[in-house]
N, C-alpha and C positions, 0 to 999 in steps of 0.2 A: 245612579251608582257611579263610583269613580275609583276604579282599581289603581293601585300604585305599584309600579314595577320595583323589582329588587334594586338595591343600591347599584348604580352604574348602568342599569338597563335604560335605554332611551324609550320614551313613549313614542308611539307611532300614531299620527293623526291622518285620517283620510278625509279629504275635503271634496265634496261632489254633490250630485243631485240625488233626490229621493222621489220615487214615483209610485203610483198605484197601477199595477198591471192586471188587466182582465185578459186571461189567456185562453185561447181556443186551440186545442191540440188537433192533430190531423185525424184522430179517430172520433172527433166530435165532442170529446170531453171538454168541459169549461171549468176554469179555476178563476173565480172572481176575487178581487181584492188582494192579489198577491203583492208582497213588497217587491219593488224594482228600483232601478236607478244604479248608476255606476258606483256610488258610494257604498251601497249595500253589498254588492258583489265584492268590492275591494276590501271592506272592513271585515266581512266574514272570513275571507282568506287570511287577512292580517292577524286575526286573533288566534289562528292556529300556530303562529310562529312567534308571537309576542303577546303576553297577557295584558299589557298596558296599551290597549288599542282603543282609540276613540274616534267617533264620527262627527264631522262638522257638516251640517246640511240645513235646509229649510223645509218645513212641512206646512201644509195647509190645515185648515180647521176641520177637514173631513177625513183626516187620516185615521183608519181603524186603530183603536188603541192597542190591539193585539200585536201590531207590527213592531212597535217600540218595545213592548214587553218581551217579544221573542228575541230581539237583538240583545236586550239586557240579560235574558236567561242564558244566552250564548256567550256572555262575558264582555260585551261591547259597552263602552262608556258612551252613553247617549246624552250627556249633559251639554254637548255641543249642538244639539238639534234645536233650532229656533222656530217658534210658531209664528206664522204670518197670516194675516186675514185672507180669506178666500180659499179656493180649492187647491188641493195638491194636484200636480200634473198627473193626468190619468191617460192611459193608452189601452187600446185593444192590441193584443199581440196574437196574430193568427199564423199557425204553422201549417205548411203544406207537407205532403207525404215525403217529398224529396229533401226535406229539411229547411226549405226556404221559409223566411219569416216576412210578414207584412206588419208594419206599424201604423196604426190609425189613431191620430190624436183625438182624445175625447174632450180635452180642454183646448182653448185657443192657443196657437203656437207661441204667441207673445207672452203667455203665462210663464214659459220657461225662463224668460229674461227677468220677470218680476220676482221669481223665487230663487234666482241665482244667488249663491253664497257671497256674502260681503265680508271684508276684513274684520269688521267689528263683531262678526258672529263667532270668531275663534275665541274660546275662553282665555282670558289674559294669563291665568295661572299656568295654563298648559305651555305657553310660550316662555314662561319664566322658569321652567324645569331646569334642574342641573343633574345630569347633563342635558343639553338642549334636545328637543325632539327630532324625529324624522317626520317630515311632512310630505304627504303625497297629494298633489293637486290633480284630480281626475279630469277627464275631458269636460270642457265648458267653454263658453265664449271667450275669445282671446283677451278682451279688456278685463273681464272678471278674473281670469287666471293671472294676468299681469299685476292687477291690484293686490291679489292675495300673496303672490310671491314677494312683492315689494314690502308688504306689511310684515310678513314673516322675517324677511331679511333685516328690517328695521328693529323689530322687537326681540328677535332671537338670532343674532348674527352667527352663532355656532350651529344653528339647525342645519340638517341635511335635507335638501328639498328634491323630490322627484316629480316629474311632470309628464303627464300623458297628453296626447294630441287630440284634436277635435276635428271632425270632418268639415266644419265650417271655416277652418283656418286657411283654406285654399285661397291663393291670391294675395296673402299677407306675408310673403316670404321674409322680408327684412324685419318686420315686427316679430315674427316667430323666431328668427335667428337671434334677435336681441334678447328675447325672453329665455330661450333655451340656454344662452350663455350665462344667464343669471341663476340657473339651478345647478344642482350637483349631478343629477342623472336625468337624461332626456330619453323618453321611451316611446318613440313613434312606431306606428305599424308600418309594415313594408309599403303598403299602398300610400299612406300619408307621407312617408319619407320620399317616395318616388314623385309625388305631387310637388313636394317642397323642393327637391333637387332638380327635377325636370328629366330624370331618367331612372330606370328600375335596375339598380345595381347596389344592393344594400351595403356591401363592404366599401365600395368606392364612395357612396353617399355618406356613410358614417365617418369615413376619413375626412370628407369635405366639411362635415359639421365640426369635427374636432379642429380642423384648420380655421374655422370661423369662431373658435373660442368656447365651444361646448365641452365641458370637462369630461363627461362620459356619456356614451350613447349605447342604448340597448334597443335593438330593432326587433319588434315582435313580428314573427313570420308565420303565425298560425301553425299548421301541421309541419312546417319547416323548422320549427323551434325558434331560437333567438340568436342574435349575433351581438356580441359584447365587444365594444371598442373603448378602451380606457387610455389609449395612447402609449401604453407600456407594452410594446411588442405588437405583433399582428393581431387582428380581430380574432376572437375565439367564438366558435359555434357551439351552442348548447342545444342538443337535440330535443325535440318534443318527446314527451313520454307517451307511449302508445296507449290508446284508450278506445273503448267502444263509445262512439259519439251519439248522444241523445239530444243535446241542446248546446250549441256553441255560444248562445247569448251570454254576454258578460265574461267570456273567457279572457279577453285582454285585461279587463278590470281586475279579475281574480289574480291574474299573473302579476299585475302591478302592485296590488295590495300585499300579496305574499312576499314579493321582492322587497318592498319598502319595510315590511315588518322584520324580515330576516336581516336587513341592514341595521335596523334599530336594535336587534338582538346582538349586534357586534360581528356578524359574518361579513367576509369580504364580498364584493359585488358579484364575482363569478359564482360563488356558492349560493348567494341570495337568489340569483337568476335560476339556478338549478331547482331551488325550492319553489320558485314561481312557476316554472314549467311543470313540475310535478303536481302542484296544487291546481293549476288550470286543467290538467288531465283528469283529476278527480271530479272537478266541477262539471265538465262537459258530459260526463257519463250519466247525468240525471237531468231532469227538467227543473228549471226555476232557479231563483236566486238563493233558495235555501238548500241547494244541493249539498252544501258542505256542513249543514246543521248537525248531521249525525257523527261528525268527527270532532274530537277534542285534541288539544295540543300533543298529549302523549301518544294518542292513536296516530296522529298525523306523522309524528317523528318515526314511530315504529313502521308505519307503512312506507315512508320514504326510505328508511334504511333497509327494510325487507326487499324493496324493489332493486336494491343494489346501487341506488343513485349515489350514495355517499361512500360506497366501498365497504369492505369488511372491517369490523371493529378492531381486529388485532393485526391488520395489515396482511393477513392471509386472504386468498381469494374467496369471494362469497359465492361464486358460481363456477360451473365448468366451462363457461365461455372462455376461449383462450385470450380474449382481449385484455382482461385484467392482469395478465402476466407480461404484457408487452413491455419492452425496455423503455418505451417512451413514457410510461407511467411515472418513472423516476424523474424525468425531466419536467413533466407537468406539475408534479408535486413540489419540486424545488421552486418552480415559478410562483407557487402559492405562499411561500414562506413569509414574505413581508406582511401579507395580510393575516397570516396565522399569528405572527408575533403581535400585530396590532390588536387583534381580537383578544388575545390572552392577557395583554397588559391592561386592557380596558376593564377586565373583570365584569362582564356585562350582567351577570346574575348576582354579584356581590358575594360570591362564595369565598373568594380569597380574603376579602376584608372581614368576613364573618369568622374565618379560621384565625386570622391574625388577632382579632378581639378575644377569641376563645383561648388561644395560647397565652395571651397576656393575662387574661383573667385567672388562668390556672397557674400562673407564676412559672411557666416553663423556662428553664435556663440552658438546657442541653438538647440539641436536635441531632438526630441520627437519620441520614438520608440513605435508604437501602433500595436495592434493585439489582437487576441483571442486565448485561448488555448495555444498550443505549440508555436504559432507565438508570442504571448504575452510573453511567457517564454523566447523566443530567445532574445527579446529586454531587458528583465531583466538581462539575462546572460551576455550581452555585454555592458551595459551602463558604467560600470567601465572602460572597455577598451577604449571607446571613451573619457572619462574624462582624463585618464592617458596618452594616446598616441596622440589623436587628439587635446587635450587641449581645449575642448569645454565643455559646460554644456550639459549633456545627461540625459534623464529620460525616463523610460519605463512607459507607461500609457495604461490601458486597452482601447480597441477601443470604447466601449460604453461610458466610462467616458470621454474620449477625445472628442468624437463627441458631447456629450450632456452637459458636464460640464466644460471642460477645454479650448476648442478651441477659445472661445471669448477673453480669457485673456492671450494669448501667447505673449511673448516679441517680439520686433522687431528682425530681422535677425534670424528668426527661420526656421527650415526645419522639415518636418515630414516624417519619413519612415514608410509606412503602410505595415505590413508584413502579407502575406497570401499565403501559398504554392499553394493552389488551385486557388487563384485569384477570388474566388466566394463569400467569406464571406461578408454578408450584412453589419455588423457593421464596418468592416474595410474599406469597400467601402464608407460607409457614412463618416468615418473619413477623407478619401482623399477628398471627395466632400467638406466637411466643411473646411478643411485646405485651399483649394484653394479659397473658398468663402471669407475667412478672409485674403487673400493675402499672404499665406505662400506656399513655395515650397513643393509639395507632390510627394514622390517617392514610387512607388509600388515595393516591393521586393516579387517576385512571380515566380512560374513555368509556369504561364499561360499568355503569352503576349497578347492574344486576349480576356481575361476575363474582367468582369465588373470592377475590381479594376484597371487593366492596363488602361482601357479607362477613368477612373475617375482621374487618376494621371497625373502629368506633365511629368514624365519620368518613365521608367521601369528599375529596376535592376533585371535581370533574375537570378533565382536559379534553376539549372537544375539537378534534382535528379531522376534517373529512379526508378519507383516503380514496384513491381512484382505482386501486387494484393492488396487486402484489408487487412490492419493490423494496429495496433497502430503505430503512426508515430515515427520512430526512425532515420533512415537515412535522412529523410526529415528535421527533427528538426536540426540535426547536419549540414546539408547543409546550413540552414539559419544562424545558429550560426557562422559557418566558414566564410560565406560571410560577415556578419556584423563585425566580428573580423578583417577580411582582410581590410574592408573599414576603420575601426578605424586607422589601421597602415598606410595605403596608404594616408589617409586624413592628418595624422600627418606629413608624409613626404612632402605632397604638401604644408603644412603650414610652412615648413622649420624647423620642429622639428627633433631632433636626435632620430630616431626610429630603428637604426641598431640592437640593442640588442633585441628589441621586434620582429623585422622581423625574426631574426635568431631563436628565441624561437618558434615563431608561425610556421615557416617552418618545425620545428621538430615535430609538432603535429601528422602528419600521422603515423610516425614511433612509437611514444609513444602510439598512439591509438591501433596499432597492438599489441604492448606489453601488453597493458591493457586488451584487449580482451582475449589474450592468458592466461594471469594470472588469469582471472576470470572464465574460463571455468568450473572449479570444484567448487570454492567458491560460485559463484552465484547460482549454482544448489543446493548446500547444504543449503544456506540461504533460498532459495525459499521453500524447503521442510519443513523447520522449520516454516516459515511465513504462509504456506498453512493451518496450523491447527488453525489459529487465525482469528477472525472476522474482525479485522481492524489493520492497521499499521500507525504509525506516521512517517513522513519524516521531518527532520530538516536541515536547511541550513542558511547561513548568506552571506551577500554581493552578489556577482554574483551567488553563489550556493544556495541562497534561490530559484532561478529559477530552479536549479537542483532538489531541494526538491519537488517543484510543478510538475516538469516533472515526477519524480519517482512516486508520488501519482497518477498522471494521467494515467500512464501505468497500474496501478492496476485497475482503473475504466474501462479502455478500453480493457485490455487483459483478465486477470482472472475474472474481474468484482467483485473485492473485494473493500472494503472501504479503501481508502488511505487518510490520513489527512496530509496536509503540513502546516508548520509554520516556523517562524524565530527561530533560535537556542535559543535566549533569551526568546521569547514568550512562548516556551514550559514550562519553569519554572513558568510562570504566569497563564497558562491556561490548556493545555493538561495534565500537571502534576497531576491534581486532578482526572483524569479518567484513569491514568496509574497505573496499579497494577503489582504484580509479574507475570512475563511471558509475559507482553504486549510487542510486538515487536516495537522497535524504530530505524529507520534508520537515522544515523547521517552522513551528507555529510560534511566533514571537511578536505579539502586539506590544505597544508601549506599556511599561509597567515595571514592577519590582525586579523581574528576571530578565529584562531586555538587555542589560549590559553583559550578563553572563552568556546569553544567547548569541550576542555579537562575537564573543570570544570563541564560542563553539563553532560558529560559522567560519571563522578564520581557520580553525583546525580542519573543518570539512574541506575547505579549499586547499589546505596544505596537503592532504592525502589524495587530492585529485578526485574526490567524490563529486556527485552532481547535486548541488543544493537547490531546493525549491523553498522559497521563504514566503510564509503567510504573515503579513504584517501591514500596519498602517504607515510604517516608515519604509522608505526605499532602502534595500539592503546595500551595504557598502562592499559589494563584490559583484561578480558577474552572474550571480544566482538568478534563476527564473523567479519572477516576483508575482505572487498572487495577492493583489492589493486589497486591504480593508479600508473602508471609508473611515476617516479619523473622527473622533468625537466621543467614543464610549470609554469610560474608565475600565481598568483591567478586569474588575470583578464581573462586568457585564460583557466583556469582549467575546466569550464563547458564542454569543448570539450571532456574531458576524463571522467568526473564524470557521464555523461549520459550513458556511455557504460555499467558499471555493473548494473545500474538501468534498462537499456533496457533488459539486460539478466535476471535480476530478474523478470521482468514482464513476459517474455517469459516462463521461467522455472516454475513460479507459475501457468500459464495457463496450461502448460504441466502436472504439478503435480496434478492438479485438473481434469485432463482428458478432457480438452477442445480440440475439434478437429478442430473447425473453428470459424471465427469471424462474421458469418452471422447474420443478424437481425432476429427477430422472424417471420417477414413476409415482403413481398415486400412493403406493405402499410406503415409499420413502417419505413422502410428505406427511402421511398419517403418523408414521413412527416418529418423525422429527417433532411434530407438535405434541404428541403424547408424552415424549420425553421431557419437554419443556414444561408442560402443563400439569404433569403428575404431582399431586400434593401428598407429601409424606412428612409427618410430624416426628422429628427426632428428639432425643434427649440431649440438651446442650451440655457442653463440657463445664 
């Protein structure tokens, strides 16, 4: 069998050993001929997070046929299993009552070297995939691992390679460091890292590895969870998921396989590691390598989300534990944004490309982007991208206005994208219902495939952003903006337009987002401490960044709970000008583009009245304004992807400066009433 992933999804290859284990449990029960080996544990975990999972290993001629049949039944591609003459490596695995294990080789120890995987065992077509695969090299002799890594690098330069350590690598420090620097993610256990570094301090040792050229380090710490060091900020600890432990055999391999598969599915490393930790906890709760056989990908995701590991789907708390309300949730979610953008631009499941083809096939010429709050702002932020790159008429309309005042009068060949991260917002659901009632295609852009909005729409365009608790939406907003921007470009390509330059610019957004966040770490905090002394702040923007102005004002309402007023750059001179006095803060979002010259003129007027300007731009302002810099390089139609970053930081630092510790509601009754008001679906009769 050879499953093929959806367009854009990377295949995950697990390379390692396959054994036959004869197990003796502490109660005397014996299980003969069980599948074993690190490749089996890893690939059974991998297939829960990526359906395109394949195993590369060697088997002897005595392997029971049912073992490969079972792997295939569970969705694993076994065409990378090579038969070699002689026996499969076989072990007695004896368990004591206290959980200790004893391994007794039933085949000669040298047989392990004879059946070690070789580069030519990897199916050539797997390394020729587009996009290139994620390749996990499980624990094996150092020379074998090095040969495999070099082969993958030579045949698939764009592959992402993860590498586990082997207990036999002790004493080979320089060779191990050289190999670890040639992979993308190095996953040593705490004990093996201590042996390598010469001391037991995971954070310090991980930093040492990074200094020796290792791109990213994930330290497996057993019951202590994992430590992730990518060099972008301090190391991050991912806690282990509590579990009733029955058998820890293969826990590290399970963790590695799930992590590699989540990376192949497009998740950022930190989120992939969280899935690895959860999957390992499920595996150790039962005996044997087939502990995960009873789970399928859908069940695994539901179990992961039900445990609260990914946060609540609508950004509201999923449990009564006060931790999800902590103000630091906002900071941590902001730090995730570059990876969130990267994942959504990659279209890992081919959903965006599929919708682009469908819209083209149906001859859609008019697009309406509807939503409430941040979801409405996401449509405003991307309408220009649709016009410029898809070549269609695009307009953002508030969901209430669309459902009650606009829907009856839409032109022919219209489609409606109804945006709601939670998938529960009543007015957006009403917009989808009314769009279909009047004969228009309704698409739900949502994180909730089973929500009311998804059920009301013709099709769903999923936006998958892990949330860490309850906080003002930041990463969720950018996930929606990135998905819509990606749709604009893919739709243009499907319509035969030249979008090569737009694609290249958009693909550079994650890197520019990282640079923008880093550049604003100090300036955003400084600006927040100035704004914290004022009762209200005006936010100005034009074109797609009028949405950024609305987003920035919203973060003041939601975070520090200050008054934020948003308006068009031009409108400020006609309205808010009359209530702006000396020292009044005005945040001007003005990246390079069609409105930049007028923004510069308005900035002069802000200076003239003695107000306090804060400028969000890729150009240094020509005044004494506080500058929140954007990394240069994105065209104006994509600039909201960057402009939201300093505005998010501004909201967080304002809350921090005002001593806010959490985002909880005054009472549970208030929280319930709030969400019931937003989620209540009432279908009205449009004008």
